[in-house]
PDB file of N, CA, C and O in Angstrom:
ATOM      1  N   MET A   1      18.517  -2.906  -4.613  1.00  0.00           N
ATOM      2  CA  MET A   1      17.103  -2.732  -4.843  1.00  0.00           C
ATOM      3  C   MET A   1      16.878  -2.637  -6.353  1.00  0.00           C
ATOM      4  O   MET A   1      17.648  -1.986  -7.060  1.00  0.00           O
ATOM      5  N   LYS A   2      15.829  -3.283  -6.838  1.00  0.00           N
ATOM      6  CA  LYS A   2      15.498  -3.238  -8.257  1.00  0.00           C
ATOM      7  C   LYS A   2      14.578  -2.065  -8.545  1.00  0.00           C
ATOM      8  O   LYS A   2      13.890  -1.564  -7.656  1.00  0.00           O
ATOM      9  N   THR A   3      14.575  -1.636  -9.794  1.00  0.00           N
ATOM     10  CA  THR A   3      13.711  -0.543 -10.235  1.00  0.00           C
ATOM     11  C   THR A   3      12.631  -1.108 -11.144  1.00  0.00           C
ATOM     12  O   THR A   3      12.912  -1.922 -12.024  1.00  0.00           O
ATOM     13  N   THR A   4      11.394  -0.674 -10.928  1.00  0.00           N
ATOM     14  CA  THR A   4      10.266  -1.075 -11.746  1.00  0.00           C
ATOM     15  C   THR A   4       9.508   0.176 -12.157  1.00  0.00           C
ATOM     16  O   THR A   4       9.282   1.068 -11.339  1.00  0.00           O
ATOM     17  N   THR A   5       9.121   0.240 -13.407  1.00  0.00           N
ATOM     18  CA  THR A   5       8.321   1.363 -13.891  1.00  0.00           C
ATOM     19  C   THR A   5       6.846   1.015 -13.760  1.00  0.00           C
ATOM     20  O   THR A   5       6.415  -0.069 -14.154  1.00  0.00           O
ATOM     21  N   VAL A   6       6.080   1.945 -13.203  1.00  0.00           N
ATOM     22  CA  VAL A   6       4.642   1.757 -13.036  1.00  0.00           C
ATOM     23  C   VAL A   6       3.936   2.892 -13.755  1.00  0.00           C
ATOM     24  O   VAL A   6       4.241   4.063 -13.527  1.00  0.00           O
ATOM     25  N   ARG A   7       3.005   2.553 -14.611  1.00  0.00           N
ATOM     26  CA  ARG A   7       2.220   3.566 -15.320  1.00  0.00           C
ATOM     27  C   ARG A   7       0.890   3.733 -14.587  1.00  0.00           C
ATOM     28  O   ARG A   7       0.158   2.768 -14.365  1.00  0.00           O
ATOM     29  N   LEU A   8       0.596   4.977 -14.218  1.00  0.00           N
ATOM     30  CA  LEU A   8      -0.619   5.277 -13.473  1.00  0.00           C
ATOM     31  C   LEU A   8      -1.456   6.300 -14.231  1.00  0.00           C
ATOM     32  O   LEU A   8      -0.911   7.176 -14.902  1.00  0.00           O
ATOM     33  N   PRO A   9      -2.778   6.193 -14.127  1.00  0.00           N
ATOM     34  CA  PRO A   9      -3.617   7.265 -14.675  1.00  0.00           C
ATOM     35  C   PRO A   9      -3.271   8.580 -13.970  1.00  0.00           C
ATOM     36  O   PRO A   9      -2.838   8.575 -12.818  1.00  0.00           O
ATOM     37  N   ASP A  10      -3.462   9.682 -14.652  1.00  0.00           N
ATOM     38  CA  ASP A  10      -3.089  10.982 -14.086  1.00  0.00           C
ATOM     39  C   ASP A  10      -3.712  11.232 -12.718  1.00  0.00           C
ATOM     40  O   ASP A  10      -3.042  11.734 -11.815  1.00  0.00           O
ATOM     41  N   ASP A  11      -4.990  10.886 -12.556  1.00  0.00           N
ATOM     42  CA  ASP A  11      -5.645  11.165 -11.280  1.00  0.00           C
ATOM     43  C   ASP A  11      -5.048  10.325 -10.145  1.00  0.00           C
ATOM     44  O   ASP A  11      -4.951  10.795  -9.012  1.00  0.00           O
ATOM     45  N   VAL A  12      -4.652   9.101 -10.441  1.00  0.00           N
ATOM     46  CA  VAL A  12      -4.033   8.247  -9.423  1.00  0.00           C
ATOM     47  C   VAL A  12      -2.635   8.775  -9.091  1.00  0.00           C
ATOM     48  O   VAL A  12      -2.247   8.821  -7.924  1.00  0.00           O
ATOM     49  N   ALA A  13      -1.899   9.163 -10.099  1.00  0.00           N
ATOM     50  CA  ALA A  13      -0.558   9.720  -9.866  1.00  0.00           C
ATOM     51  C   ALA A  13      -0.645  10.998  -9.037  1.00  0.00           C
ATOM     52  O   ALA A  13       0.168  11.211  -8.138  1.00  0.00           O
ATOM     53  N   ASP A  14      -1.625  11.849  -9.335  1.00  0.00           N
ATOM     54  CA  ASP A  14      -1.812  13.077  -8.560  1.00  0.00           C
ATOM     55  C   ASP A  14      -2.156  12.768  -7.107  1.00  0.00           C
ATOM     56  O   ASP A  14      -1.631  13.397  -6.188  1.00  0.00           O
ATOM     57  N   ALA A  15      -3.047  11.792  -6.908  1.00  0.00           N
ATOM     58  CA  ALA A  15      -3.421  11.410  -5.542  1.00  0.00           C
ATOM     59  C   ALA A  15      -2.220  10.823  -4.798  1.00  0.00           C
ATOM     60  O   ALA A  15      -2.025  11.101  -3.615  1.00  0.00           O
ATOM     61  N   LEU A  16      -1.426  10.023  -5.481  1.00  0.00           N
ATOM     62  CA  LEU A  16      -0.233   9.440  -4.885  1.00  0.00           C
ATOM     63  C   LEU A  16       0.748  10.527  -4.456  1.00  0.00           C
ATOM     64  O   LEU A  16       1.250  10.501  -3.332  1.00  0.00           O
ATOM     65  N   GLU A  17       1.017  11.465  -5.330  1.00  0.00           N
ATOM     66  CA  GLU A  17       1.936  12.562  -5.003  1.00  0.00           C
ATOM     67  C   GLU A  17       1.403  13.388  -3.832  1.00  0.00           C
ATOM     68  O   GLU A  17       2.159  13.763  -2.936  1.00  0.00           O
ATOM     69  N   GLY A  18       0.105  13.667  -3.844  1.00  0.00           N
ATOM     70  CA  GLY A  18      -0.487  14.446  -2.755  1.00  0.00           C
ATOM     71  C   GLY A  18      -0.381  13.733  -1.415  1.00  0.00           C
ATOM     72  O   GLY A  18      -0.030  14.341  -0.404  1.00  0.00           O
ATOM     73  N   GLU A  19      -0.685  12.448  -1.416  1.00  0.00           N
ATOM     74  CA  GLU A  19      -0.612  11.675  -0.169  1.00  0.00           C
ATOM     75  C   GLU A  19       0.822  11.551   0.318  1.00  0.00           C
ATOM     76  O   GLU A  19       1.084  11.643   1.517  1.00  0.00           O
ATOM     77  N   ALA A  20       1.740  11.343  -0.598  1.00  0.00           N
ATOM     78  CA  ALA A  20       3.161  11.265  -0.215  1.00  0.00           C
ATOM     79  C   ALA A  20       3.599  12.572   0.436  1.00  0.00           C
ATOM     80  O   ALA A  20       4.292  12.564   1.453  1.00  0.00           O
ATOM     81  N   GLU A  21       3.196  13.683  -0.147  1.00  0.00           N
ATOM     82  CA  GLU A  21       3.556  14.985   0.426  1.00  0.00           C
ATOM     83  C   GLU A  21       2.951  15.164   1.812  1.00  0.00           C
ATOM     84  O   GLU A  21       3.625  15.637   2.727  1.00  0.00           O
ATOM     85  N   ARG A  22       1.680  14.787   1.971  1.00  0.00           N
ATOM     86  CA  ARG A  22       1.027  14.909   3.282  1.00  0.00           C
ATOM     87  C   ARG A  22       1.734  14.072   4.338  1.00  0.00           C
ATOM     88  O   ARG A  22       1.845  14.484   5.493  1.00  0.00           O
ATOM     89  N   GLN A  23       2.210  12.900   3.944  1.00  0.00           N
ATOM     90  CA  GLN A  23       2.871  12.005   4.901  1.00  0.00           C
ATOM     91  C   GLN A  23       4.358  12.289   5.052  1.00  0.00           C
ATOM     92  O   GLN A  23       5.007  11.755   5.952  1.00  0.00           O
ATOM     93  N   GLY A  24       4.895  13.123   4.178  1.00  0.00           N
ATOM     94  CA  GLY A  24       6.314  13.447   4.260  1.00  0.00           C
ATOM     95  C   GLY A  24       7.216  12.311   3.809  1.00  0.00           C
ATOM     96  O   GLY A  24       8.333  12.160   4.303  1.00  0.00           O
ATOM     97  N   VAL A  25       6.723  11.512   2.864  1.00  0.00           N
ATOM     98  CA  VAL A  25       7.510  10.411   2.315  1.00  0.00           C
ATOM     99  C   VAL A  25       7.490  10.519   0.791  1.00  0.00           C
ATOM    100  O   VAL A  25       6.747  11.323   0.228  1.00  0.00           O
ATOM    101  N   SER A  26       8.300   9.713   0.142  1.00  0.00           N
ATOM    102  CA  SER A  26       8.308   9.728  -1.318  1.00  0.00           C
ATOM    103  C   SER A  26       7.145   8.900  -1.863  1.00  0.00           C
ATOM    104  O   SER A  26       6.611   8.024  -1.184  1.00  0.00           O
ATOM    105  N   ALA A  27       6.772   9.199  -3.094  1.00  0.00           N
ATOM    106  CA  ALA A  27       5.751   8.395  -3.762  1.00  0.00           C
ATOM    107  C   ALA A  27       6.238   6.953  -3.878  1.00  0.00           C
ATOM    108  O   ALA A  27       5.448   6.016  -3.761  1.00  0.00           O
ATOM    109  N   SER A  28       7.524   6.779  -4.104  1.00  0.00           N
ATOM    110  CA  SER A  28       8.081   5.428  -4.200  1.00  0.00           C
ATOM    111  C   SER A  28       7.858   4.646  -2.916  1.00  0.00           C
ATOM    112  O   SER A  28       7.552   3.455  -2.955  1.00  0.00           O
ATOM    113  N   GLU A  29       8.009   5.308  -1.787  1.00  0.00           N
ATOM    114  CA  GLU A  29       7.799   4.632  -0.499  1.00  0.00           C
ATOM    115  C   GLU A  29       6.354   4.175  -0.373  1.00  0.00           C
ATOM    116  O   GLU A  29       6.101   3.056   0.073  1.00  0.00           O
ATOM    117  N   LEU A  30       5.404   5.014  -0.755  1.00  0.00           N
ATOM    118  CA  LEU A  30       4.001   4.607  -0.682  1.00  0.00           C
ATOM    119  C   LEU A  30       3.714   3.443  -1.619  1.00  0.00           C
ATOM    120  O   LEU A  30       2.958   2.538  -1.264  1.00  0.00           O
ATOM    121  N   VAL A  31       4.296   3.452  -2.792  1.00  0.00           N
ATOM    122  CA  VAL A  31       4.109   2.343  -3.739  1.00  0.00           C
ATOM    123  C   VAL A  31       4.694   1.064  -3.153  1.00  0.00           C
ATOM    124  O   VAL A  31       4.059   0.012  -3.221  1.00  0.00           O
ATOM    125  N   ARG A  32       5.896   1.136  -2.578  1.00  0.00           N
ATOM    126  CA  ARG A  32       6.501  -0.047  -1.952  1.00  0.00           C
ATOM    127  C   ARG A  32       5.606  -0.592  -0.850  1.00  0.00           C
ATOM    128  O   ARG A  32       5.380  -1.799  -0.768  1.00  0.00           O
ATOM    129  N   GLU A  33       5.096   0.301  -0.001  1.00  0.00           N
ATOM    130  CA  GLU A  33       4.213  -0.129   1.090  1.00  0.00           C
ATOM    131  C   GLU A  33       2.952  -0.792   0.538  1.00  0.00           C
ATOM    132  O   GLU A  33       2.485  -1.795   1.078  1.00  0.00           O
ATOM    133  N   GLY A  34       2.404  -0.226  -0.541  1.00  0.00           N
ATOM    134  CA  GLY A  34       1.211  -0.801  -1.150  1.00  0.00           C
ATOM    135  C   GLY A  34       1.458  -2.192  -1.708  1.00  0.00           C
ATOM    136  O   GLY A  34       0.613  -3.077  -1.572  1.00  0.00           O
ATOM    137  N   VAL A  35       2.598  -2.389  -2.327  1.00  0.00           N
ATOM    138  CA  VAL A  35       2.945  -3.701  -2.871  1.00  0.00           C
ATOM    139  C   VAL A  35       3.123  -4.700  -1.732  1.00  0.00           C
ATOM    140  O   VAL A  35       2.623  -5.823  -1.804  1.00  0.00           O
ATOM    141  N   ILE A  36       3.823  -4.299  -0.697  1.00  0.00           N
ATOM    142  CA  ILE A  36       4.021  -5.181   0.456  1.00  0.00           C
ATOM    143  C   ILE A  36       2.685  -5.551   1.080  1.00  0.00           C
ATOM    144  O   ILE A  36       2.465  -6.707   1.442  1.00  0.00           O
ATOM    145  N   LEU A  37       1.800  -4.581   1.206  1.00  0.00           N
ATOM    146  CA  LEU A  37       0.473  -4.825   1.762  1.00  0.00           C
ATOM    147  C   LEU A  37      -0.289  -5.833   0.906  1.00  0.00           C
ATOM    148  O   LEU A  37      -0.894  -6.767   1.433  1.00  0.00           O
ATOM    149  N   ARG A  38      -0.261  -5.647  -0.400  1.00  0.00           N
ATOM    150  CA  ARG A  38      -0.979  -6.553  -1.309  1.00  0.00           C
ATOM    151  C   ARG A  38      -0.419  -7.960  -1.228  1.00  0.00           C
ATOM    152  O   ARG A  38      -1.181  -8.926  -1.239  1.00  0.00           O
ATOM    153  N   LEU A  39       0.891  -8.097  -1.147  1.00  0.00           N
ATOM    154  CA  LEU A  39       1.507  -9.411  -1.023  1.00  0.00           C
ATOM    155  C   LEU A  39       1.140 -10.071   0.300  1.00  0.00           C
ATOM    156  O   LEU A  39       0.917 -11.281   0.351  1.00  0.00           O
ATOM    157  N   ALA A  40       1.079  -9.287   1.364  1.00  0.00           N
ATOM    158  CA  ALA A  40       0.708  -9.820   2.674  1.00  0.00           C
ATOM    159  C   ALA A  40      -0.734 -10.304   2.678  1.00  0.00           C
ATOM    160  O   ALA A  40      -1.037 -11.354   3.244  1.00  0.00           O
ATOM    161  N   VAL A  41      -1.622  -9.544   2.049  1.00  0.00           N
ATOM    162  CA  VAL A  41      -3.027  -9.951   1.955  1.00  0.00           C
ATOM    163  C   VAL A  41      -3.143 -11.255   1.171  1.00  0.00           C
ATOM    164  O   VAL A  41      -3.854 -12.168   1.591  1.00  0.00           O
ATOM    165  N   ALA A  42      -2.456 -11.348   0.047  1.00  0.00           N
ATOM    166  CA  ALA A  42      -2.506 -12.568  -0.766  1.00  0.00           C
ATOM    167  C   ALA A  42      -2.003 -13.773   0.025  1.00  0.00           C
ATOM    168  O   ALA A  42      -2.597 -14.850  -0.033  1.00  0.00           O
ATOM    169  N   ALA A  43      -0.911 -13.591   0.763  1.00  0.00           N
ATOM    170  CA  ALA A  43      -0.362 -14.692   1.561  1.00  0.00           C
ATOM    171  C   ALA A  43      -1.335 -15.109   2.661  1.00  0.00           C
ATOM    172  O   ALA A  43      -1.515 -16.299   2.917  1.00  0.00           O
ATOM    173  N   ALA A  44      -1.957 -14.133   3.305  1.00  0.00           N
ATOM    174  CA  ALA A  44      -2.921 -14.448   4.368  1.00  0.00           C
ATOM    175  C   ALA A  44      -4.126 -15.193   3.801  1.00  0.00           C
ATOM    176  O   ALA A  44      -4.614 -16.143   4.412  1.00  0.00           O
ATOM    177  N   LEU A  45      -4.601 -14.768   2.648  1.00  0.00           N
ATOM    178  CA  LEU A  45      -5.743 -15.448   2.029  1.00  0.00           C
ATOM    179  C   LEU A  45      -5.381 -16.884   1.652  1.00  0.00           C
ATOM    180  O   LEU A  45      -6.174 -17.801   1.868  1.00  0.00           O
ATOM    181  N   ARG A  46      -4.196 -17.082   1.095  1.00  0.00           N
ATOM    182  CA  ARG A  46      -3.769 -18.439   0.733  1.00  0.00           C
ATOM    183  C   ARG A  46      -3.668 -19.334   1.959  1.00  0.00           C
ATOM    184  O   ARG A  46      -3.957 -20.529   1.891  1.00  0.00           O
ATOM    185  N   ALA A  47      -3.256 -18.750   3.081  1.00  0.00           N
ATOM    186  CA  ALA A  47      -3.073 -19.524   4.309  1.00  0.00           C
ATOM    187  C   ALA A  47      -4.359 -19.643   5.121  1.00  0.00           C
ATOM    188  O   ALA A  47      -4.371 -20.287   6.170  1.00  0.00           O
ATOM    189  N   GLY A  48      -5.445 -19.025   4.641  1.00  0.00           N
ATOM    190  CA  GLY A  48      -6.700 -19.078   5.388  1.00  0.00           C
ATOM    191  C   GLY A  48      -6.648 -18.323   6.691  1.00  0.00           C
ATOM    192  O   GLY A  48      -7.309 -18.702   7.658  1.00  0.00           O
ATOM    193  N   ARG A  49      -5.865 -17.250   6.730  1.00  0.00           N
ATOM    194  CA  ARG A  49      -5.668 -16.487   7.961  1.00  0.00           C
ATOM    195  C   ARG A  49      -6.477 -15.197   7.952  1.00  0.00           C
ATOM    196  O   ARG A  49      -5.913 -14.107   7.851  1.00  0.00           O
ATOM    197  N   ALA A  50      -7.790 -15.319   8.056  1.00  0.00           N
ATOM    198  CA  ALA A  50      -8.653 -14.141   8.089  1.00  0.00           C
ATOM    199  C   ALA A  50      -8.355 -13.267   9.299  1.00  0.00           C
ATOM    200  O   ALA A  50      -8.580 -12.057   9.256  1.00  0.00           O
ATOM    201  N   ASP A  51      -7.852 -13.861  10.376  1.00  0.00           N
ATOM    202  CA  ASP A  51      -7.519 -13.081  11.562  1.00  0.00           C
ATOM    203  C   ASP A  51      -6.430 -12.055  11.264  1.00  0.00           C
ATOM    204  O   ASP A  51      -6.441 -10.953  11.814  1.00  0.00           O
ATOM    205  N   VAL A  52      -5.497 -12.416  10.399  1.00  0.00           N
ATOM    206  CA  VAL A  52      -4.446 -11.480  10.004  1.00  0.00           C
ATOM    207  C   VAL A  52      -5.063 -10.311   9.246  1.00  0.00           C
ATOM    208  O   VAL A  52      -4.677  -9.159   9.442  1.00  0.00           O
ATOM    209  N   LEU A  53      -6.024 -10.618   8.380  1.00  0.00           N
ATOM    210  CA  LEU A  53      -6.684  -9.557   7.616  1.00  0.00           C
ATOM    211  C   LEU A  53      -7.494  -8.647   8.521  1.00  0.00           C
ATOM    212  O   LEU A  53      -7.518  -7.434   8.309  1.00  0.00           O
ATOM    213  N   ASP A  54      -8.153  -9.201   9.520  1.00  0.00           N
ATOM    214  CA  ASP A  54      -8.900  -8.378  10.469  1.00  0.00           C
ATOM    215  C   ASP A  54      -7.976  -7.406  11.193  1.00  0.00           C
ATOM    216  O   ASP A  54      -8.310  -6.233  11.362  1.00  0.00           O
ATOM    217  N   ASP A  55      -6.823  -7.893  11.618  1.00  0.00           N
ATOM    218  CA  ASP A  55      -5.843  -7.040  12.290  1.00  0.00           C
ATOM    219  C   ASP A  55      -5.348  -5.957  11.342  1.00  0.00           C
ATOM    220  O   ASP A  55      -5.184  -4.805  11.743  1.00  0.00           O
ATOM    221  N   LEU A  56      -5.113  -6.317  10.113  1.00  0.00           N
ATOM    222  CA  LEU A  56      -4.657  -5.360   9.108  1.00  0.00           C
ATOM    223  C   LEU A  56      -5.685  -4.255   8.894  1.00  0.00           C
ATOM    224  O   LEU A  56      -5.325  -3.080   8.811  1.00  0.00           O
ATOM    225  N   VAL A  57      -6.952  -4.618   8.806  1.00  0.00           N
ATOM    226  CA  VAL A  57      -8.014  -3.630   8.632  1.00  0.00           C
ATOM    227  C   VAL A  57      -8.042  -2.675   9.823  1.00  0.00           C
ATOM    228  O   VAL A  57      -8.191  -1.467   9.638  1.00  0.00           O
ATOM    229  N   ARG A  58      -7.904  -3.188  11.025  1.00  0.00           N
ATOM    230  CA  ARG A  58      -7.880  -2.327  12.216  1.00  0.00           C
ATOM    231  C   ARG A  58      -6.697  -1.348  12.165  1.00  0.00           C
ATOM    232  O   ARG A  58      -6.843  -0.175  12.511  1.00  0.00           O
ATOM    233  N   GLN A  59      -5.548  -1.824  11.740  1.00  0.00           N
ATOM    234  CA  GLN A  59      -4.382  -0.955  11.645  1.00  0.00           C
ATOM    235  C   GLN A  59      -4.588   0.120  10.576  1.00  0.00           C
ATOM    236  O   GLN A  59      -4.207   1.274  10.771  1.00  0.00           O
ATOM    237  N   LEU A  60      -5.182  -0.256   9.463  1.00  0.00           N
ATOM    238  CA  LEU A  60      -5.417   0.726   8.401  1.00  0.00           C
ATOM    239  C   LEU A  60      -6.437   1.781   8.828  1.00  0.00           C
ATOM    240  O   LEU A  60      -6.315   2.951   8.465  1.00  0.00           O
ATOM    241  N   GLU A  61      -7.435   1.366   9.593  1.00  0.00           N
ATOM    242  CA  GLU A  61      -8.458   2.314  10.064  1.00  0.00           C
ATOM    243  C   GLU A  61      -7.832   3.382  10.967  1.00  0.00           C
ATOM    244  O   GLU A  61      -8.311   4.515  11.010  1.00  0.00           O
ATOM    245  N   ARG A  62      -6.774   3.026  11.679  1.00  0.00           N
ATOM    246  CA  ARG A  62      -6.099   3.998  12.551  1.00  0.00           C
ATOM    247  C   ARG A  62      -5.381   5.067  11.751  1.00  0.00           C
ATOM    248  O   ARG A  62      -5.092   6.139  12.281  1.00  0.00           O
ATOM    249  N   LEU A  63      -5.085   4.799  10.480  1.00  0.00           N
ATOM    250  CA  LEU A  63      -4.386   5.785   9.642  1.00  0.00           C
ATOM    251  C   LEU A  63      -5.300   6.904   9.173  1.00  0.00           C
ATOM    252  O   LEU A  63      -4.821   7.947   8.728  1.00  0.00           O
ATOM    253  N   ARG A  64      -6.592   6.704   9.264  1.00  0.00           N
ATOM    254  CA  ARG A  64      -7.550   7.710   8.770  1.00  0.00           C
ATOM    255  C   ARG A  64      -7.552   8.941   9.583  1.00  0.00           C
ATOM    256  O   ARG A  64      -8.302   9.872   9.291  1.00  0.00           O
TER     257      ARG A  64
END
């Protein structure tokens, strides 16, 4: 696995740490998931697969 440094504003870093703690995962895990999500959205948009995005939105709404 490669290492990448990400610079975040203090408020974003605080929110990330808080959410990671609430979910019982590392901040790194949440960042990895966010990157994967962003890449998946970009791929779906390039492929014209709005149905994939609709499903993704439904799954994210369940996390609330």
